[in-house]
N, C-alpha and C positions, 0 to 999 in steps of 0.2 A: 655345567658338565655333570654327568651322572657321577655320584659319589664312588661307585664301584670302579668306574673307569679311572677316576682321579687317583684312587688308591693303587690301582694297577700301574698307572704311569709313575706314581711316586715310588713304588717298589722298584720298578725297572730303572728309574733315574738314580735312586740311591745305590742300587747294586752296581750299575755301570760307573758311577762316580767313585765308589769305593774301590772297584777293580782298577780304575785308571790311576787313582792315587797310590794304591799298593804297587802297581807296576812301575810307577815313576821313581820310586825309592827316594822321593824328595821329602826331607824331614819337615820343611816348612809347610808344604801342602798337607802332610799328615797331621801336623799340629793344628792347622786351620780346620781340617775336616773334623777333628775330634772336639773342636769347640762347638760343633753343631749337635753332637751326640746327646747332651743333656736335654735337648728339646724332646727327643724320643722318650727318655725316661720320665720327663714331666707329663707327657701325654698319657703314658702307660699308668703313671700314678693317679692321674685324674680318673681313669677308668677303674683302677683298683679301689678308690674310695667309695664307689657305688656298689662294690661287689656283694658284701654281706646283706645290706638292706634290699638290694635288687633281687637277688636270688631268693631270699626269705619271702619277700612280698609276692613275687611272681608265683612261686610254688604254692604258698598258702592260698593265694587267690585262685589258682588253678584247681586246687583240691576242693575249695568251697563250691566253685562252679560245677566241678565234676560230681560232687556229692548231691547237688541239687538238680542235676540235669535229668534224673530219672523221671521225675514228675509222676504221671500216671503210667508211664511206659516202663515199669520195672522189669518186665520180661525182656523187652528190647535192650535195655541197658545191661541186664545180666548176660545177654548174649554178646553184645558189642564190646564191653570192656575186656573180658578175657581174650577175645579175638585180637583186639588192639595190642594188648600187652604181649601176647604170644608172638604176634607178627613182628612187633618192634624188636623183641629179643632175637627172633630169627634173622632180622635184617642186620643187626649188629654182628651176629655170628658169621653171616655170609660176608659182610664187609671185612672182618678180620681174616677170614680164609682167603678172600680175594687179594688182600694186601700181602699175605705171605707168599702167594703165587707171584704177584707183581714184583715183590722184592727178589724172588728167586730169578726172575727173567731179567729185571733191570735193577740190580742191587743199589741200595742207598749207601752212600759213603759213610762208613761208621765213624761216629764222633764229629761229624761236620757241624753239629750244633753245640759242641762242647764249650765254645767260647761264650755261650749265653750265661753260663754258671761258673763262678770262680770256685775251683776245687783244688785241694792239695795235689801236688805232683807236677806242677808246671803247666805251661801252655798246652792245651789240647787234651790234658788228662781229664778223665771222666770218672766221677765217683759212682760206683755201682752199689746202691744201698742194699743192706741185707733185707731179705724178704720175710716179713713176719708170717706166722701161721694163719690160715684162713680164719680160725676161731678168734684170733686177736683182731683181724680186720673187721669181722662181723660185730664183735663187742664194741669196737671203737665207733660204730655207726650211731649208737644211742648215747647222746651226750649226758654225762652226769651233771654238767653245769652248762646250760645253753648260752649263758652270758660269756663264760670263758671260751666256749667254742667260737662264738662270734668275734671276740677280741683276738683270738688266735687265728682266725680265718680258716677254721677247720670246716671246709665246705660240705664234706659228706655228712657230718653230724648236723650241720645247719639244714641241709635238705631233708633229712629224716625228721628233725624237729618241726620243720615247716609243714611237712605232710601231716603229722599228728595234730599240730596246732590248727591247720586248716580244717580238718575233719571235725575237730572239737568245736571250733567256732561255728561251723555249719549246723551242727546238731544243737548247740545251745543258743543260737541267735535265729529265731524262727523267721524273721523278716529280713529282706535284703537291705533295708535301710538302717539296720542296727548300727550304733556308733562304732563298734569294733570292726565290722565289715567295711564301713566307710573309711575307717582309719587305714586298714590294709590296702584298700583300693587307692586311697589317696597317696599312701607311701609308694605303691607300685607306680602310680602315674608320675609322682615327683621324681623317682629314680629314672624312669624312662625319659623324662624331660631332660634331666642332667646328662644322661647317656647320649641323647640326641645332640645336645650342645657340645659334648666332648668329641663326638664323631665328626663334627664340622671341621675339626682340625686333623682328621685322619691322614690326609696327604702329608702334612708336615711331620706328624709323628712317625708314620711309616717310612718316609724318606730318611729321617734321622736314624731310626733303628736299622733299616736295611743298609744304610751307609756303614754303620758300625760293624754289622755282620760281614759285609763284603771286605772291609778293611782287615778283618781277622781271618776270613776263610777264602777270599778270592773267588774264583769261578765255581768252587764247590757248592756255594749257597745257591747260585743260579741253577745248577743242575738239580738240586733238591727241590727248589721251587717249581721247576718244570715237572718233576715227578709228582708233586702234590697236585698241580693243576690237572694233569692227565688222569691220575688216580681218582680225583674227585669227580671228574666228568664221567669216568667209567663207572664209578659208584652210582651216579644218577641214572646212567643207562641201565645198570643192573636193577635199580629200583623200578624202572619202567617195565622191564621184562618180568620182574617178580610180580608186579601188579597184574599183568596179563595172566600169569600163572595162577594167581589167587582167584581171579574172576573165572577162569576155566575150571580149575580143580574144585574150588570151594563154592563158587556161584553157579557153575554149570553153563557159563556163557562162552561159546567158542571164541578164540582169539580174533578171527576175522570180523565177526559181528561186533565184538566188544570194541575193537579198534575203530570201526566205522561209527559206532555210537558215541565215542568219547573224543573224536578228532577235534571238534570245535573247542572243547574244554582244554585239551592238550595245547592247542594253538594259543589259547588265551593265557595259559600258565607260562608257556615259553616266552610270550611277549611281555607279560607283566612281572614275571618272577614273583607272583603273589598268589597263594592259595585262597586267601580271603577275597581278593578281587575277582577270582575265578568262580566263587561259590554260586552266584546266580546261574552261570552257564552249566555248572556241575549239576545243579538241581534239575535244570531243564533236560539235560542229557539222561539223568537217571530215571526221570518219570516218563519222558516222551519217547526215548529211544531204547532204554534198557527195560522200560515198563516195570520199574520198581514202584510199588505203591507210594503215593505222595506222603503218607503218614510215616513210612519208613525212611524214604530219602530225605524228607524235611527234618527228621529227628537225627538221623545218623550223620549226614554230611556236615552240618555245623559243628557237631562234636568232633568229627574226624579232622576237620580243618584245624581245630584247636589242639588236639592231642595225638593225631595219627599222621605225623609227617614221616612217612616210611623212608624217604630218600635221605633224611638227615642222619639217623643212626647208621645207615648202611655206608654212606660215604665217610662218616665220622670214624667208623671202625677201621676203614682203610687208612685214613690220614693219621690216626693215633698210632697205628703200627709203624708207619713210615717215620713219624716223628721220633718214636722210641728207637728205631734203628739209627736215626740221625744223632741221637744222644748216646748211642751204644748201650742202651739199657736192655736187660733181659725181658722177654715176653713171659712174665710169670702168669700162669693161668688164673690164680686166685685174684690177683690185682686186675687182670683183664676182665674177669667176670664182674667184679665190683664196679669197675669203670663203666662197663656196659650197662649195668643196672642203674647207675647214676645218670647216664645219658638218657635212658628211657624215662626216668622219673622227672628230670629237669625239663624234658621235652614237653611235659604236660602244660606248664604254666607260661610258656613264652610266646603265645600267639599274639600277633600285633606288633612285635618288636621289629625294628629294621634288621636287614640281613646281618650286618656286622654285629649288632647287639645280640642277636640270636646265638651267633657263634660264641660270643663272650659269655652270655648267661648260661647257655646249655653245656658248654664244654669245661668250664673252669673247675668244677668239682672232680671231673674225670682226670683232667690234667694233673691235679694235685695228688690224687690217688696213685697215678702212674709216675710220680716224681718228675713230671715235665714242667719246665718253667713257664710262667705266664708270658714271657717274652716271645713265645712261639705264636701267640695270638695274632700279631700283625701279619705274619706269613699266611695265616689262614684267612684273615679278612681280605687281604689284597689278592689272594688266590681264589676268591670265591665268585668273582664276577661271571666268568664263562661257565663254570660248573653249575652255578645257580639255575641256569636255564634248564639243565637236565635234571637237577635235584627237585626243583619245583614241579616239573612235568611228572617226575616219578611220584611225588607226593599226591598230586591230583589223580593220577592213574590209580594209585592204591586206594585213595578215598572212594572213588567210584566202584572199584572192585569190592571194597568192604560192604557197600550197600547191597550188592548182589548176594553176598553170603548171608547177611542178616535177613534179607527178604526170603531167601530160600529156607533158612533155618526156622523162620517164623511161620513157614507154611503158607505164605500169602502171595505166592507167585500167581500171576494171571496170564492167560494167553490171549493177546489181542486178535480180533477177527482177521486183521490184515496179515497176521503171521501164522495162521493155522496151518497153511499149506507148507510151511517151511520149518522142519524140526530144528534147524540150526538157529531159528529166531526165537526159540522159547527157552526158558530155564530148564535144564536137565534135572530130572528127579534123582 
């Protein structure tokens, strides 16, 4: 059985079991159910133990790859990277805005996730932490002691240190087979292997955790999970629409022509839920149907698959806002901006991870900044199966749109003889 489907069934089973036990008011059933709960904690702790080395190695490895991807195409990279970063930040902002609208139309029950964190004040009470000034948040990003940051699990500082370390290694190790680069690559591979192993037990862990949530919150957790599912799918649809807009406004390719050109790639993305597996079809669509020069498409698309997953920050912005509402936490602009930046930065090094591990590795630093507990991760993992179809399709759509902008800015558009008679078939100036 597909792991995502198994996680989804486990979540549903745990929630229904918890609701049934809660409704029965049977003390013996409740006691028996709570004997299962440590399995969820054990699974979550197994993920936690990989947290620091995984994020550090993946971000550092991503920065080394990114720094060396320019090769002889310095101008191409100089155009592509600012576009990627700008569009990713735009996607997060759109996701946050959509979530605020979504919550206004279908409000999240405030405090429904309060049971995840023990706080003073009795059951259901939520501690609202004081918000430090933006200067303190920024200063806290640069660790005075990276070892202490690692031991404390301060993920924002670890991400920043990994970025600096990765660039430094890239510049001081001229060959890709240097021992230090091999060590970073080996560490990343080892952590991914461990995460793969832990994720084999995802159904058990999610069943136990969702059982505990349902015992504490009843039907409220089912309502929140449905909201997360729908919001995530809407985020993926918004990413697809944004990709069309990028190609039209930035690349000069009308939506109808762009849609016809990338249809096969979108179908592949929806079927596989993998941008990497779709890459050959994307390259074919960019060169043969969008008429992007092969030198541009061949350089931009592999880079885009690694660092430009536009659908991820867009739907993540939506989900983070809804989770904060569920914890009854304030939407502080400074913290939201910092969380958005961390989402974009950690997005760079996580290509090739399984879907559940991408959520875990990409989101953890942002969750920490926003005072959200890691216990919300199973909700996101189990709720990603259906939205993943839309999010991956949005990623692929945006990747192809990006190639049209880069080709246009490089001034290398060409008009195929077959398309001369049709102005809609050429890149607009």
